[in-house]
N, C-alpha and C positions, 0 to 999 in steps of 0.2 A: 487220073492218078494225081495230077498237080492240083486239081481242085480239092480233092480230099485232103491233101497235105496242108493246104492253106486254111481249110476249115478246122483242122486239128490244132494249128498253131494260134488260132484267133483268141482263145481264152487266155493264153499266156501273154499275148500282146496287150490286152486290155486290163488284165489283173494287176500287172506291175505298176503302171502309172497311178491307178486308183489307190492301191495300197500305199504307195509313196506319198500321195497327196493327203491321205488320212492320218499319217503318222504325226506324232507330236514333234514340233520343231526342235525341242530340246534333244531329240535322239539323232539329229543329223550328224553330230560330231562323234557318234559312237561307231565302233568297229563291230560289224555284224557279219560273221563268217557265213558264207553260202555253202550249203551242202552240195557235194559233188553229184552231178547227175549221171546216171548210168549210161554208158555208151552202148550204142547198137539198139536202143529201144525204138521200135517202129510204131507209129500211131496207126490205129485201125480206123476203118470207116464207121464202126459202131460208136466211137467216141463223139462224132459230130451229129448224132441223131438229136433233133431238137426236143423230142418228148421224153428223152431218157438222159437226165443230167449225168455228167461225168463224175465218177467216184473220186473223191479227194484222196490222194496218196501222199506218202512222205516225200515225193518229188516235187510237191508244190512249192511256190515261192515262200521264203521264210517269213515275209511280211504278212502273208495271209494266215500264218499259224500263231501269230502273237496272241497270247491268252488275254481274255478280257480283264482279269485282275491286274496283269502287268500294265495293260493300257491305262487303266484307272490310276495305277501307281505313278505312271509317267505324267499323267495330267495333274496329279496332286503335287508333283515336284515343282510346279510353276510358282507356288506360294511359299516354298520353303525359305527359311532365313539362313543365309550363309555368312560367315565372317568376311569382312572387306578384304580384298586382295586374293580371294580364292580363285585363281585363274583356272584351276583344274575343274571347277564345278561348272561345266558348260551348260548353258541354257537355263540356269536357275535365276529367279528374280529375288532381289534383296528387299523383301517386303515382310508383311505379317504372315505367320504360318497359317496355312489353310487347315481347317478342322478336318480331322480324319486322315491326315497325311501319314502314310506308313513309313517308318524309318527304314525298315528293311528294303522296301521297294524303292525308296528315294535314293538309296545308295547306288542304284544303277547308273545315275547320271554323273557319278564321280569319274574323274580322269583315271585312265588306266584300267577300266573295267570294260568288259565285252558283253554283248547280248547274244546268247546262243539262239538256236532255232525256236525253242519253246518259251522264249520271252523271260527267262529268269536271269538275274544278274549273276555274273560269274567273275570273281576276282582274278586278276592276273597273278596274284600271289599263289604259290603252290600250296596244296592242302596242308603240308607239314608245317607251314608258317602260321596257320590259324590257331587261335586258342579256344579250346573247348569243343572244337569239331562241330559247331552248330551250322546248319545249312543256311546260307544267305547272310551270315554274320561274320564280317571280316575280323581277323585276329588283331593282336596288338601290332604285328608287323605291317598289316594292311592299313591299320589306322594311322600309322606314322606317315603314310604317303599323302594323307589329306592335308592340304595346305591351309593355314590359318586357324586350325583347330587347337584348342588348349588341352594339352595332354598332361597337365600338372597333376600330381598325386595328392591324396588326402593328407590329413595331419599326421605328422610323424609320431611314432610311439617311442618313448624314452627307453633306452637300452636297459636301464636298471630302475628298480622301484624306488620311489621317493621315501626318504626316511622321515616319516611324519613324527613330529614331537621332539626331534633331536637337532633340527636346524635352528639357527638364531632367527629371531623375528625380522621381517623386512624393515628397512628404514622408513620413518614416517614420510608421508607424501607432503612435499612442499610446493609443488607446482599444481595448483588447483585450476582446472579449466574454467570454472565459473568466474574466477577473478579477471579473466580476459574480457568478459562481457559486462559484469556488474562491478560495483564499487568494492575493492578488496577489503576495506575496513568493515563494510556491511556484511560481507560473506564471512569474515573472521568472527564477527559477533554471532552470526547464525550458527557457525560450527561450535562455538563455545556453548551456546544455548542447547544444542543437540547433545553434547557431552554431559551437560548438567542434567538434562531430563532423562538420560539413560545411565543412571548410576551415581550421579554427582549431586542430586538434589536432596534436601532435608525434608523429612516428613514426620508426622506425629501420630500416636495411637494411644487410646485408652481402652484397656481390656479389664472387664470384671469377670474373672473366670468362675468364681464361686460367690453366690449371694443366696444363702439357703436357710431354711427353717429346719431344725432338728427336733423330731417328735419325742425322742427319748428324754431329753432334758428340758424341752420346751424353750430352748435357746436358739441362737442364731450364729452364723459363721460367715466370714467373707474372706476373699483373697483376690487381689487385683494388682494391676500395674499400669503406669503411664510412661511412655517413652517418647524421646525426640532426638532426631539426628539423621545420619545417613546410613549407608550400608556398612561402613567400616567403623565409624565412631558414633556412639549414641549415649544418651543419658537416661537412666531409669529411676523411677520412683515406685517402690513396691510397698505393699501393706497387706497384712493379714492379722486375723484375730477372731475372738469368739466372746460370747456373753449371753446373758439371759435378761428377760424382761424385768425381773424383780431385783436382780443383783447388779445389773448394768454390765459394763465391759469387764470381763474377767482377765484376759491377757491379750495384748495387742502389740504390734511393732510396726515400724516404718523404716524403710531403707532408701538411701540415696546412693546410686552406683554409677560409675563410669564403665562403659562397655566398649570393647574393641574386638573386632573379628580377627582371629589369628589363623583360621582355616575357613573354607567356604561354608562350613556347617556349624562351627562353634565359636563362641565369644568368650573372652576373658573379662571378668567383672571385678571391680574393686570399689570400695566406698565405706560408708558408715551405716550402722544400725542403731536405732533408738527404741527402747522399750517404753510403752505407755500403759497406764492402767493402775489399779490399786496396789499391785505387787511391787516389790522393790525395783526401781528403774535402773537399768544398766545401759551403758553406751559401749558399742562394740565396733571394732574394725572388721570389715568383711572383705573376704577374697574368695572368688569362686569362678565357676564356668556355667555356661548355659548353651544348649544347642540341640541339634537334631541328630540322633543316633541312627544306626542302621535299623531297618524295619519301621522307620518313621516314628520312633519314640522321642517325645520331647523330654529331655532330661536336664537336670540342673543339680549342682552341688556347691555348697558354700561352707566356709569355715569362719567362725566368729571368735574373736579374742576381745574380752571385755577389759574395761579400765581397771578391774580388780584382778586380772590375770586368769580369768576363767575361760576355758576353751570349749566351744560347742561346735557341733557340726549338723548339717542337714542335707538329706538327699531326697529329691522329688522326681517323679516321672509319670507321664500319662500318654495315652494314644487315643486318637479318634478313629473308630471303625465306622465307616459310612455304610449303613444298611441300605438306605435309599438316598435320594438327593436331599431329603429333609430330616430323616431319622438317623441320628448319630449316637453310637454307644461309646462311652468313655470310661475305661478302667483307669484307676489312679492309685498311686501309692506314695506315702511320705514317711520318712524315718528321721527321728531326731536323736542325736547322740551327745554325750557329755564326757569330757576327759576326767572330771572329778565331780563329787557331789557338792551341791550348793543348797543347803537347807533354807537360806533366806528366800530363794526363788522357787523352792520346791522341786528342784531337779536333782535326780540321782545319777551316779556314774554309770556309764555303759549306754545301752539302748534305753532311752528315757520314754519315748513315745512312738507308737506305730499307728498309722491311719491307712486303711484300705477302703476304697470306694468303687462303686459301679453306678454310673449315672446314664440315663437315657434321655436325650433331649430332642425336641422337635423345633426345627428352625422355621419360624414364621417368616423371618427374613434372615439373611446371613448375619446381620448385626444383632438379632434379637431371638433368643431361643429359651423357652421354659424347659425345665427338666424335672425328673423324679429319679430316685435311686435309693441305694442302701449304702450307709457309711459305717465302718467299724473302726472306732477310735478307742485305743487301749493304752493306758499308762503301764509302764513296765518297771520291774525291779524296785529300786529305792524310790523312784518317782511315785509309784503306786502307794508305797508306805507313807510318803509325805501327804498324799491326797487323803488317805484314810485318817491321818491325824487331824486334818482340817475338817473332817466330817463329810468328805466327798467320796463318791465311788470311783473305782479305777477305770470305769468306762464300759463300753459294750457296743452292740450294734444298734443302729437307729435308722428309721425311715427319714429321708430328706426330700425336700421339694424347694426348687429355687429357680433362678433366672441367670442365664449367661448372656452377656451383651458386650459389644465393643463399638467404638466410633473413633 
């Protein structure tokens, strides 16, 4: 009977030291509760039979039941990085993190945690203190026990929404970090150049909007402008007129205007206008506006007061409809008005002239585009009567072809 008892206890005597030797050294500081063995259990002689291995039961040593995945998790904990001064992280190395180290399994080496029989970490914090109820994930209360960990929260959200557009602008920056490294005078010159190139520089442009042949009269017509200045203040030279090959220039004018922006889309213009050509020449003071209206219509309006007290007005507008990247359709309208009749210049009171046009151009380049279209030019009222007295027709529709260019 004594021999059978010794043979039954032999597996337990050899299993415990072997399992203890194979355990990770980082687990030596952990508390691993042992399951209570049943009292009164008597071994039998059948358990010592060498050809029939003993069946493993829940009474086996806990170290023999540690799962393989937990064992690998403990091995991966050797390469985990922990903050300096984490005394509670027993057995961890302060080195580079090992690839594949599981954070959930690595938590088992933290102080205050126990390892039950099945090898899964169990927090000493009660379940009611965990957030989210996830298995193996300690809550915020359990996280607070980890020494040396940064528990700072993310960026704070303002309690009230910012009132955009109602606050005063911030004060200009006077402390420039680049001045500490480079010459402050050189950096001030660079900042001045940056402001100059982003809205403060002067630029010039010459635009010939109309330069066309009119088939009905066999004549020609032009309209263009040249400008120089900045975004706020500019100087304009404008010219327009018409004529024919056998009669020469019939009516033409040139304007010199100062332009100042008073809104982001409109400019106020003032200057002088001088008529040229065979008709009686007049000099006018000109005041008007020019800009971009809603729906992208280019509009302008000008009032002219001559040195003889004659008051004239003009309204113009056009829009470019881009059919493709190169084909553009441009409808156009121009109205000329007069406050009184001036027989010397052939202008009648009221609406004196109306021009409607539709032109289709093809941009070989952005700066150069030939076009074709239809133009309806009609003298109205007393102006048409003055034209008939001179042996001219009041106008009509005509096919036009020309070039639009700028540089």
